[in-house]
N, C-alpha and C positions, 0 to 999 in steps of 0.2 A: 604507316605505309609511306615513308618518305625516302628520298634518295640520299645516299650518304656521300655524295660528291658536292663540291661547291656550286651554289646557284650560278655563279659567274661563268662556269664552264658550259652552261646551256647556250649562251650567245657566242662564247669564244671557246670552242672545243680545244683540247690539247693540241699544240702545234705539231705539224709534220714537217720536219727539217730534212733536207736532202742528206743522206748518209755519206760521210766522208771517211777516208782512211786517216788514222792518226798521223799528223805530220811528224817528221823526224825531229824538226827543230822549229822554234819560233822565238821572236824577241820578247813577247809578253804572253805568259800563260795565266789565264784567269780561272780559278776554281769556284764555280757557282754561277748559275745563269739567271739569277733573279735581277731585281732592279739595280743593286749595287754592281754586280758583275757586268751587266750589259752596259750600264752608263760608263763604267771604267773603260770597257772595250771600245765603245763608240769613240771616246776621246783618243785613245792610243792609236786606233786604226786610222782615224781621220787625220792624225798628225804623223802618219808615215811609218808607224811601228807595226810589224806583222804581229797579229794577235789571234790566239786560239782560246776559246772558252770551253771548259770541260764541266760536265755535270753527271752525277751518279744517276739522276732521274731524267725525265724529259724536261725541256726548258721551262723554267718558272713553276715547276711542280710544287714548290714549297710556299712560303708565306706570300710571295709576290702575286699569286693568283688565288689566295685563300683569305686575304685580309678583308676588313670591312669597308675599305675604300674611303676612310675618313682622313682628311689632310689638315694638319695643325702645326703650330710651332713646337709645342710640347717637348722642350727640354725639361725633364722632371724636377730637378732641384730648384729651390727658390733662390732669389737673389741673396737673401740672408744666409742661407746655407752655403752657397758658393763663395760669398764674401768672407765668411768665417774660415773657409778652407784655403782660398786663393788670394784674398784681398779684393777690394771693390772694383778696381780697374779690370782685372782679369775676369771677374764675375760678369761684368757688363759685356765684355767681349764674347764670352761663352754664350750668354743668353741671346746676344745679337745674332749669333749663328743660327739659332732656331728661327728667329724672325726672318733672317736672310733666306733660309731654306723654303719657308712658306711663300715668300715673294718669288723666289727663283723658279719654283716648280710651275707656277702659273705662266711666267714668262717663257720658260722652256717649252711647255706644251703649246703655247701660241706660236713661238718661233718655228718649231718643228712641225706645226700643223698636225698635231697628234689628236686623233679621234678617240676620246675615251670618256665622254660624258662629264668632262670636268666642269664644275660649277662652284662659284664662291657662294655657297648656301648660308654660311655662318653656322656657328655652333651654339646650342643651348646647353648650358652647364647647370643642371638642376641641383638645388639644395635639398637634401633628404631630411633635414631638420631645421628648426628655427635658429638654433645656434650656428649651424653651418651657413645659413643665409646671412647672419650677422658677420661671419668670417669672410664671406664673399664681399659684403659691403666694405669691410675693412681692407680687403685686398685691392679693391678699386681705388679707394682713397689713398692708399700707401704705395702706389706703383712707383718703382725706383726712377729717379731722374735719368732721362735718356733712353728709357725702356718702356715709356708709356705706349699703350696700345688702345685703340678704340674698343671700349667695353661698355655694354649697356646693362644696367640693373633692371631686373624684371621682378616686380613684387608678386606675391601670391594672387592678389586680386587681378593682376594683369596677365597671369600665367597662360590663360586659354588663348591668348593671341599667339603663343609660341607652341603650345602642346595641349592636346585634348585630354588632359589628365589632371586629377586633383592630388596626385601622389606627392608632388614636391611642395616646398614652402617658398616658391619663387626660385630665382636663379640669375644667371648673367648670360649675355649673348656676346660672343666674339664674332663680329660680322665678317671678318676677313678669312675665317676658316672655310674649308671647301670639301667637296666630295668628288669622287670619280669612280669609274668601273675599273677595278684593279687588274682584271684579266685582259681587258681591252688595252689598258695602259701598257701592260707587259708585252702583249702581242705587237703593239706599235714600236716599242723599244727593240724588240727582237728583229722586226723588219728593217729598222734603221741600222742595227748592228750588221746584219747580213749585207745590206746594200752598201755599207761602208767598207766592206772587205773582211769583216771578222769571220773566222772559221769557227763553227760551233759543233762540237761533238757531244751528243747526249748519251745517256746510258753507258757512261764511261767513267767509273769511279777512279779517283786517284788513291792508290794504296800506300804510297811512300814518296817523300820528297827528300832528295839527297843533294847536297851542294859539294861540288868538286871543282877546285881551281876557279872559283868565281862563277861557275855555270851550274844551273839547277838541272837535275834529272828527275823527271816525274814518272814514276812507275805506275802505270794504269792497267786496267783490265784489257786494254787494246794494245799494250806494248809500252815502250819507253819513249818519252819525248824530252828534249832538252830545251831550256829557256834561259834567257838572260835575266828576266824579271818574272817573279811569281806574285800573283795577287790572290789572297784568300777572301772570298766574298760569300761566306756560308751562314753567317748570322746565327739564327736559332737552330740550324742544322749542322753546326760545327762539330767535327768528329775527332777521332783519335789520331788522324794523320797529322794534325797540328795541335799537339798536346798543350803547348803554352797558351794558345788561344782557347782551347776547350776548357781549361781550368778557369778562364775568366768570363765565360759566357754561360748564363743560366737559361736553359731552354724551358720556357713555360708554355704549356698548352693553352690556346685560346679557342673558344668554341662558338659557332654561329648557327642559328636556325633561320630559315626563311619561311614566311607564311605562304599559304596558297594565295591566289589572286583574291583581293578583297572586293567587297561590294563597291559599286561605283559611288564615289563621293565620300567614302569612309576615310580614306587617307587624308582628305582635305580637312576632316575633323581632327584626326589624330596628330598630324604633323603639317599644319597649315602653311608654314613658310619654307618647307623642305629642308629644315635644319638637320644637321647631324647632331646627335644628342649623347651626352655622357652625364654622370652625376657624381656627387661627393662621397658616395659610400666607398669603404675600403675594398670590398669585393666588387671590382669594377664591372660595369655594364656599358655597352656602347650600341647605339642603334640608329636607324635611318630608314627612309623610304628607298625602295629600289629606284634606279634612274628613270624608269617608266612610270613611277608612282602608282604601282599596282599591288605592291607587297611591302611588308616590313622585314628588314634584316636585323636580327637582334643577337648581339654577341656578348661574351664575357666568360667568366669562370663559374661553373655550377657550384663549386665549393673550393676552398683552398687546397683540399687533399684529393679531390676526384680527378682522375685522368682518363677515364673510359668515355669515349664520345657517345656510346649508346646510353650510358647512364646520365649523361648531361642534358639530354633533350628535355626530359620532363621538368627538371629544376629550372632550366632556362625558360621553358614555356610558362612555368609558374611565375617567374619574375616578370615576363612579358605581360601576362594577363593581370598581374597585380598593378602594374602601371597603367595598362589599358584594359579595363574590365569589358570593354566593347568587343574584345577578341576572344572571349571565353569559348565560343563555338567555332572558332577559326582553326583550321588544320595546319600542320607543318608540312611543307613540301620538300625541304632540303635540310640536312644537318651535316656539318663538317667541322674539322678542326685543323689548326696549323700551329707551328711553334714560333713564339716570339723570343727574340734574343735579349735577355736582360743582363745588366752588369751590376757589380757590387756597389758601385757609386751612382747607379741610375743615370749614367751619362753615356752617350755614344763615344766610340773610340776609333781613331784612324791613325796609322803610323807604319812602323817598320820594325820587325823583330827578327834578328839574325838574317837580314836581307830579304825576308818575306814581308810583302806589303799587305795591309788589311784595312777594312772599314766594316764595322759591325757594332752590335750592342745598342740598337735603336730604342729598346725599352717600350715597344708598343706604338711607336710613332714613326714607323719605317717608310711610309709612302714618300713623304717629302725628304726625310733625313737620309735614307739610303740612296735615293736618286741624286741628291745634292752632294753627299760625301763620296759617292761612287764617281761622279763627274769630276770632283776635285782631285781624287786620287789619280784618275786617268790623265788629268792635266799636269799633275806633278811628274808623272812618269814621262810625259812628253816634254818636260822642261819648261812648262808655261807658268809664269808667275801667278796667274789667277787661281792656280791650284792650291796655293798656300791657305792654311786655315789655322786658327788659334788652337785647334785640338791637337795638332801635330807637335 
């Protein structure tokens, strides 16, 4: 007897934006009103470019208000993998962008005075086997020069200082990783975009993009609009309007359940230091306490093949109670899903294809990466040198 909408929408209901007529023309048209699109639009509008954001749904309806609110560096490939493909120098530059994004988002939230329950909680990364714990030990010892991060090894005997569970064989802590309320973060970005002069038209799907004599025509459900520049910021929701991008983005469903309010004091036993938590298993799970520390939000894939949210609740609950047997009598209050945009090389991508700009493919680490690369993209469109990134 749970709600099938995101827990985050309880405190931050779907935004109501003043309805506008579709402008006939704009300098910059952004397709997608999530973190990427809004961060791009904030930069272009603040730098004097007329900007219109279009979305087929209401603002932030996709992954930006549905994710788990965990913030990390999380470029997926290792230094060894990237070095083999690109050489050591470029591998370092690529991985530094993930580190830069994690630092940037904290600075951005502070500078903009964004109220979104942002907190550098640190991440506990649990080893699901002894061999995986040894791999984590090796990972700490062999951090590449110039990319060293503060990482703390936690043995199984010390584990209860981090998590009230015997499920893991120890783990590591990344103290600089963070958490936030994703829907509140999106709402604050939306308000800043509107106050910066961005026009936002929701429930307005773009059906076709045509380029004529250097000008784009966007054919939408509300009519046609012309634009000098077009940005596609649709990530896991990329569709057939941009077939080149659609072929390069793999939409993967990610599912989250929220528990009912827990007994007083129980959350302090389960997640005593308010860490965000993931582990070394191939079938990824990620979980944390809610910002008010009254519930646990537990996400992942129920199986590699299951895509039905209704069928994912019981398997996720089973995973949750396997880690925390203390919750076997606890009910689920919310269950929801959203799409993550993966790429074939497990790297984010930003650039320009046939004149259309894009940033997407964050591979499950979109809170910091989408905001960071969306901002960079907006800066590039405004002609600012700080918009340059090694990914372009």
